[in-house]
N, CA and C atoms as a LAMMPS dump frame, in Angstrom:
ITEM: TIMESTEP
0
ITEM: NUMBER OF ATOMS
369
ITEM: BOX BOUNDS ff ff ff
-5.0000000000000000e+02 5.0000000000000000e+02
-5.0000000000000000e+02 5.0000000000000000e+02
-5.0000000000000000e+02 5.0000000000000000e+02
ITEM: ATOMS id mol type element x y z
1 1 1 N 453.405 -185.081 341.966
2 1 2 C 452.109 -185.592 342.385
3 1 3 C 452.238 -186.198 343.788
4 2 1 N 451.298 -185.889 344.653
5 2 2 C 451.307 -186.403 346.017
6 2 3 C 451.016 -187.891 346.044
7 3 1 N 451.597 -188.549 347.03
8 3 2 C 451.29 -189.966 347.217
9 3 3 C 449.877 -190.086 347.769
10 4 1 N 449.199 -191.136 347.34
11 4 2 C 447.777 -191.32 347.636
12 4 3 C 447.591 -192.395 348.711
13 5 1 N 446.78 -192.048 349.732
14 5 2 C 446.44 -192.977 350.806
15 5 3 C 444.932 -193.201 350.784
16 6 1 N 444.546 -194.48 350.789
17 6 2 C 443.134 -194.838 350.889
18 6 3 C 442.815 -195.114 352.348
19 7 1 N 441.884 -194.347 352.908
20 7 2 C 441.432 -194.524 354.287
21 7 3 C 440.128 -195.308 354.243
22 8 1 N 440.136 -196.508 354.836
23 8 2 C 438.947 -197.353 354.886
24 8 3 C 438.52 -197.442 356.344
25 9 1 N 437.448 -196.726 356.677
26 9 2 C 436.995 -196.577 358.066
27 9 3 C 435.504 -196.311 358.069
28 10 1 N 434.759 -197.1 358.847
29 10 2 C 433.308 -196.917 358.86
30 10 3 C 432.858 -195.785 359.774
31 11 1 N 433.651 -195.415 360.764
32 11 2 C 433.278 -194.318 361.663
33 11 3 C 433.681 -192.99 361.019
34 12 1 N 432.676 -192.199 360.678
35 12 2 C 432.921 -190.957 359.946
36 12 3 C 433.876 -190.01 360.678
37 13 1 N 433.722 -189.878 361.989
38 13 2 C 434.582 -188.954 362.736
39 13 3 C 436.052 -189.386 362.68
40 14 1 N 436.3 -190.667 362.78
41 14 2 C 437.676 -191.181 362.707
42 14 3 C 438.218 -191.008 361.297
43 15 1 N 437.39 -191.304 360.304
44 15 2 C 437.797 -191.151 358.899
45 15 3 C 438.159 -189.692 358.606
46 16 1 N 437.359 -188.759 359.101
47 16 2 C 437.632 -187.336 358.882
48 16 3 C 438.915 -186.907 359.588
49 17 1 N 439.148 -187.439 360.796
50 17 2 C 440.376 -187.126 361.525
51 17 3 C 441.599 -187.638 360.755
52 18 1 N 441.525 -188.864 360.278
53 18 2 C 442.644 -189.426 359.512
54 18 3 C 442.882 -188.612 358.238
55 19 1 N 441.801 -188.244 357.568
56 19 2 C 441.925 -187.413 356.36
57 19 3 C 442.623 -186.098 356.69
58 20 1 N 442.178 -185.441 357.749
59 20 2 C 442.749 -184.155 358.143
60 20 3 C 444.255 -184.286 358.403
61 21 1 N 444.635 -185.291 359.179
62 21 2 C 446.048 -185.49 359.511
63 21 3 C 446.866 -185.723 358.237
64 22 1 N 446.381 -186.596 357.382
65 22 2 C 447.117 -186.927 356.165
66 22 3 C 447.235 -185.724 355.225
67 23 1 N 446.149 -185.003 355.057
68 23 2 C 446.182 -183.832 354.167
69 23 3 C 447.093 -182.736 354.73
70 24 1 N 447.11 -182.578 356.049
71 24 2 C 447.998 -181.588 356.665
72 24 3 C 449.465 -181.906 356.405
73 25 1 N 449.761 -183.158 356.163
74 25 2 C 451.138 -183.58 355.897
75 25 3 C 451.412 -183.764 354.402
76 26 1 N 450.445 -183.382 353.551
77 26 2 C 450.669 -183.34 352.123
78 26 3 C 450.26 -184.553 351.317
79 27 1 N 449.63 -185.547 351.957
80 27 2 C 449.186 -186.732 351.222
81 27 3 C 447.829 -186.488 350.573
82 28 1 N 447.618 -187.094 349.42
83 28 2 C 446.302 -187.104 348.789
84 28 3 C 445.505 -188.223 349.456
85 29 1 N 444.239 -187.97 349.752
86 29 2 C 443.438 -188.94 350.488
87 29 3 C 442.208 -189.341 349.69
88 30 1 N 441.979 -190.646 349.637
89 30 2 C 440.728 -191.209 349.136
90 30 3 C 440.058 -191.832 350.35
91 31 1 N 438.733 -191.857 350.361
92 31 2 C 438.008 -192.403 351.505
93 31 3 C 437.058 -193.501 351.082
94 32 1 N 436.877 -194.464 351.99
95 32 2 C 435.863 -195.498 351.822
96 32 3 C 435.245 -195.755 353.189
97 33 1 N 433.918 -195.855 353.223
98 33 2 C 433.208 -196.05 354.474
99 33 3 C 432.99 -197.502 354.855
100 34 1 N 433.378 -198.419 353.966
101 34 2 C 433.261 -199.85 354.29
102 34 3 C 434.246 -200.635 353.435
103 35 1 N 434.373 -201.919 353.737
104 35 2 C 435.345 -202.751 353.054
105 35 3 C 435.076 -202.943 351.584
106 36 1 N 433.812 -203.078 351.206
107 36 2 C 433.476 -203.28 349.791
108 36 3 C 433.872 -202.058 348.962
109 37 1 N 433.519 -200.887 349.448
110 37 2 C 433.908 -199.649 348.763
111 37 3 C 435.432 -199.529 348.721
112 38 1 N 436.085 -199.917 349.816
113 38 2 C 437.546 -199.882 349.869
114 38 3 C 438.188 -200.786 348.834
115 39 1 N 437.671 -202.01 348.702
116 39 2 C 438.196 -202.937 347.699
117 39 3 C 438.073 -202.369 346.299
118 40 1 N 436.905 -201.803 345.999
119 40 2 C 436.655 -201.24 344.675
120 40 3 C 437.603 -200.082 344.387
121 41 1 N 437.733 -199.165 345.329
122 41 2 C 438.606 -198.005 345.113
123 41 3 C 440.069 -198.417 345.002
124 42 1 N 440.482 -199.375 345.825
125 42 2 C 441.88 -199.817 345.773
126 42 3 C 442.206 -200.468 344.438
127 43 1 N 441.274 -201.217 343.922
128 43 2 C 441.497 -201.926 342.662
129 43 3 C 441.588 -200.963 341.478
130 44 1 N 440.748 -199.932 341.465
131 44 2 C 440.681 -199.051 340.308
132 44 3 C 441.523 -197.787 340.412
133 45 1 N 441.835 -197.339 341.631
134 45 2 C 442.588 -196.082 341.772
135 45 3 C 444.006 -196.284 342.285
136 46 1 N 444.359 -197.507 342.662
137 46 2 C 445.713 -197.884 343.084
138 46 3 C 446.381 -196.877 344.028
139 47 1 N 445.97 -196.85 345.291
140 47 2 C 446.639 -195.968 346.247
141 47 3 C 448.063 -196.453 346.517
142 48 1 N 448.874 -195.579 347.086
143 48 2 C 450.234 -195.961 347.469
144 48 3 C 450.237 -196.736 348.779
145 49 1 N 449.199 -196.509 349.601
146 49 2 C 449.078 -197.187 350.894
147 49 3 C 447.603 -197.202 351.283
148 50 1 N 447.223 -198.228 352.049
149 50 2 C 445.854 -198.322 352.564
150 50 3 C 445.903 -198.276 354.081
151 51 1 N 445.106 -197.4 354.653
152 51 2 C 444.915 -197.296 356.092
153 51 3 C 443.582 -197.965 356.374
154 52 1 N 443.6 -199.098 357.059
155 52 2 C 442.453 -199.99 357.122
156 52 3 C 441.981 -200.251 358.547
157 53 1 N 440.715 -199.939 358.814
158 53 2 C 440.081 -200.3 360.083
159 53 3 C 439.692 -201.773 360.01
160 54 1 N 439.932 -202.521 361.07
161 54 2 C 439.593 -203.947 361.056
162 54 3 C 438.119 -204.226 361.301
163 55 1 N 437.502 -203.483 362.195
164 55 2 C 436.138 -203.788 362.615
165 55 3 C 435.14 -202.907 361.87
166 56 1 N 434.572 -203.485 360.779
167 56 2 C 433.592 -202.757 359.983
168 56 3 C 432.437 -203.689 359.636
169 57 1 N 431.271 -203.111 359.344
170 57 2 C 430.143 -203.94 358.909
171 57 3 C 430.355 -204.417 357.465
172 58 1 N 429.504 -205.3 357.018
173 58 2 C 429.548 -205.853 355.657
174 58 3 C 430.872 -206.581 355.434
175 59 1 N 431.75 -206.017 354.623
176 59 2 C 433.061 -206.622 354.393
177 59 3 C 434.006 -206.087 355.462
178 60 1 N 434.429 -206.942 356.372
179 60 2 C 435.29 -206.506 357.471
180 60 3 C 436.674 -206.141 356.952
181 61 1 N 437.397 -205.418 357.767
182 61 2 C 438.772 -205.087 357.419
183 61 3 C 439.618 -206.337 357.265
184 62 1 N 439.333 -207.352 358.08
185 62 2 C 440.067 -208.609 357.974
186 62 3 C 439.854 -209.288 356.64
187 63 1 N 438.617 -209.325 356.194
188 63 2 C 438.32 -209.931 354.89
189 63 3 C 438.932 -209.104 353.766
190 64 1 N 438.839 -207.774 353.902
191 64 2 C 439.432 -206.909 352.891
192 64 3 C 440.946 -207.146 352.819
193 65 1 N 441.59 -207.249 353.98
194 65 2 C 443.027 -207.506 354.02
195 65 3 C 443.357 -208.789 353.255
196 66 1 N 442.628 -209.853 353.547
197 66 2 C 442.866 -211.141 352.877
198 66 3 C 442.65 -211.04 351.37
199 67 1 N 441.552 -210.416 350.963
200 67 2 C 441.245 -210.312 349.536
201 67 3 C 442.295 -209.474 348.803
202 68 1 N 442.759 -208.404 349.432
203 68 2 C 443.746 -207.55 348.784
204 68 3 C 445.086 -208.253 348.641
205 69 1 N 445.432 -209.087 349.581
206 69 2 C 446.694 -209.824 349.525
207 69 3 C 446.698 -210.877 348.42
208 70 1 N 445.505 -211.274 347.95
209 70 2 C 445.42 -212.299 346.918
210 70 3 C 445.016 -211.761 345.547
211 71 1 N 444.732 -210.484 345.451
212 71 2 C 444.313 -209.887 344.178
213 71 3 C 445.547 -209.323 343.468
214 72 1 N 445.74 -209.672 342.203
215 72 2 C 446.934 -209.209 341.478
216 72 3 C 447.098 -207.684 341.442
217 73 1 N 446.005 -206.942 341.388
218 73 2 C 446.086 -205.482 341.272
219 73 3 C 446.426 -204.802 342.594
220 74 1 N 446.234 -205.495 343.719
221 74 2 C 446.407 -204.841 345.023
222 74 3 C 447.383 -205.547 345.954
223 75 1 N 447.906 -206.686 345.558
224 75 2 C 448.701 -207.502 346.488
225 75 3 C 449.98 -206.833 346.965
226 76 1 N 450.485 -205.838 346.226
227 76 2 C 451.729 -205.181 346.608
228 76 3 C 451.533 -203.83 347.294
229 77 1 N 450.281 -203.427 347.522
230 77 2 C 450.014 -202.15 348.196
231 77 3 C 450.203 -202.344 349.705
232 78 1 N 451.036 -201.519 350.343
233 78 2 C 451.193 -201.64 351.797
234 78 3 C 449.88 -201.332 352.514
235 79 1 N 449.609 -202.101 353.568
236 79 2 C 448.402 -201.901 354.373
237 79 3 C 448.815 -201.663 355.816
238 80 1 N 448.321 -200.561 356.376
239 80 2 C 448.5 -200.279 357.805
240 80 3 C 447.13 -200.415 358.444
241 81 1 N 447.041 -201.29 359.422
242 81 2 C 445.781 -201.566 360.107
243 81 3 C 445.644 -200.629 361.294
244 82 1 N 444.475 -200.003 361.396
245 82 2 C 444.152 -199.132 362.536
246 82 3 C 443.058 -199.838 363.32
247 83 1 N 443.335 -200.135 364.582
248 83 2 C 442.39 -200.94 365.355
249 83 3 C 442.499 -200.665 366.848
250 84 1 N 441.465 -201.049 367.556
251 84 2 C 441.482 -201.007 369.011
252 84 3 C 441.807 -202.371 369.6
253 85 1 N 442.018 -203.377 368.748
254 85 2 C 442.305 -204.741 369.186
255 85 3 C 443.815 -204.928 369.335
256 86 1 N 444.294 -205.126 370.56
257 86 2 C 445.74 -205.237 370.772
258 86 3 C 446.38 -206.47 370.124
259 87 1 N 445.601 -207.475 369.793
260 87 2 C 446.158 -208.695 369.207
261 87 3 C 445.868 -208.807 367.713
262 88 1 N 445.702 -207.685 367.04
263 88 2 C 445.292 -207.694 365.626
264 88 3 C 446.25 -208.484 364.75
265 89 1 N 447.557 -208.34 364.974
266 89 2 C 448.509 -209.048 364.116
267 89 3 C 448.389 -210.564 364.265
268 90 1 N 447.929 -211.031 365.424
269 90 2 C 447.758 -212.467 365.643
270 90 3 C 446.532 -213.015 364.913
271 91 1 N 445.552 -212.164 364.62
272 91 2 C 444.348 -212.602 363.919
273 91 3 C 444.657 -213.119 362.523
274 92 1 N 445.79 -212.734 361.97
275 92 2 C 446.142 -213.1 360.601
276 92 3 C 447.419 -213.915 360.555
277 93 1 N 447.66 -214.688 361.613
278 93 2 C 448.878 -215.504 361.666
279 93 3 C 450.107 -214.65 361.4
280 94 1 N 450.106 -213.468 361.971
281 94 2 C 451.209 -212.517 361.835
282 94 3 C 451.422 -212.008 360.413
283 95 1 N 450.45 -212.189 359.513
284 95 2 C 450.572 -211.683 358.139
285 95 3 C 450.635 -210.162 358.116
286 96 1 N 449.989 -209.53 359.086
287 96 2 C 450.031 -208.068 359.157
288 96 3 C 451.373 -207.614 359.711
289 97 1 N 451.811 -208.202 360.797
290 97 2 C 453.038 -207.779 361.446
291 97 3 C 452.764 -206.627 362.388
292 98 1 N 453.396 -206.661 363.536
293 98 2 C 453.163 -205.629 364.549
294 98 3 C 453.524 -204.24 364.052
295 99 1 N 454.486 -204.147 363.139
296 99 2 C 454.902 -202.843 362.616
297 99 3 C 453.873 -202.223 361.688
298 100 1 N 452.865 -202.986 361.32
299 100 2 C 451.837 -202.488 360.412
300 100 3 C 450.512 -202.246 361.122
301 101 1 N 450.55 -202.159 362.445
302 101 2 C 449.339 -201.941 363.235
303 101 3 C 449.483 -200.65 364.027
304 102 1 N 448.457 -199.808 363.949
305 102 2 C 448.372 -198.59 364.762
306 102 3 C 447.187 -198.787 365.699
307 103 1 N 447.422 -198.608 366.974
308 103 2 C 446.359 -198.789 367.958
309 103 3 C 445.56 -197.507 368.131
310 104 1 N 444.225 -197.655 368.212
311 104 2 C 443.341 -196.543 368.556
312 104 3 C 443.295 -196.45 370.075
313 105 1 N 443.253 -195.276 370.63
314 105 2 C 443.459 -193.984 369.972
315 105 3 C 444.931 -193.819 369.602
316 106 1 N 445.184 -193.089 368.541
317 106 2 C 446.551 -192.919 368.05
318 106 3 C 446.949 -191.458 368.073
319 107 1 N 448.238 -191.233 368.096
320 107 2 C 448.794 -189.883 367.994
321 107 3 C 449.047 -189.603 366.508
322 108 1 N 448.803 -188.378 366.094
323 108 2 C 449.005 -188.005 364.69
324 108 3 C 450.43 -188.285 364.236
325 109 1 N 451.409 -187.965 365.075
326 109 2 C 452.811 -188.18 364.7
327 109 3 C 453.111 -189.655 364.479
328 110 1 N 452.532 -190.52 365.301
329 110 2 C 452.754 -191.962 365.145
330 110 3 C 452.157 -192.462 363.832
331 111 1 N 450.997 -191.944 363.484
332 111 2 C 450.349 -192.322 362.238
333 111 3 C 451.21 -191.914 361.04
334 112 1 N 451.656 -190.682 361.039
335 112 2 C 452.473 -190.18 359.927
336 112 3 C 453.804 -190.918 359.851
337 113 1 N 454.423 -191.192 360.988
338 113 2 C 455.681 -191.943 360.996
339 113 3 C 455.516 -193.311 360.352
340 114 1 N 454.429 -193.987 360.698
341 114 2 C 454.182 -195.325 360.161
342 114 3 C 453.965 -195.266 358.651
343 115 1 N 453.223 -194.262 358.197
344 115 2 C 452.981 -194.118 356.763
345 115 3 C 454.282 -193.81 356.03
346 116 1 N 455.061 -192.894 356.576
347 116 2 C 456.342 -192.549 355.945
348 116 3 C 457.292 -193.741 355.897
349 117 1 N 457.212 -194.616 356.89
350 117 2 C 458.098 -195.788 356.881
351 117 3 C 457.785 -196.721 355.717
352 118 1 N 456.578 -196.637 355.189
353 118 2 C 456.173 -197.483 354.061
354 118 3 C 456.32 -196.8 352.711
355 119 1 N 455.912 -195.525 352.639
356 119 2 C 455.877 -194.873 351.319
357 119 3 C 456.659 -193.561 351.259
358 120 1 N 457.29 -193.184 352.348
359 120 2 C 458.09 -191.968 352.347
360 120 3 C 457.25 -190.702 352.435
361 121 1 N 457.892 -189.595 352.14
362 121 2 C 457.216 -188.301 352.17
363 121 3 C 456.183 -188.225 351.044
364 122 1 N 455.219 -187.315 351.184
365 122 2 C 454.117 -187.267 350.221
366 122 3 C 454.516 -186.918 348.788
367 123 1 N 455.572 -186.21 348.584
368 123 2 C 455.939 -185.788 347.213
369 123 3 C 457.219 -186.458 346.777
């Protein structure tokens, strides 16, 4: 069974690009268009990793990150933040860590490398 990645991104074009890259490398992809949907899917479908945009309407990526870190069902799921904010790791008192941040625009190889560093190859 392929490892599952939850992509939480409000911009449809970016979400589709991330899905395409991940599927081309053999990962199963779940999608959420906002933080609330992302929280729900993460809690009930337990992805192996979450790819999380920070800047979203409604429930922001930052709030989702905090809530997931404190929820028993999701606290151990690795989260990679995708953002255009160069100081994203500082927004959370370094709770994210620079190694868990991918800057937009990103290269496909960099994205896959970061995911593999957390959960390995898809199978």
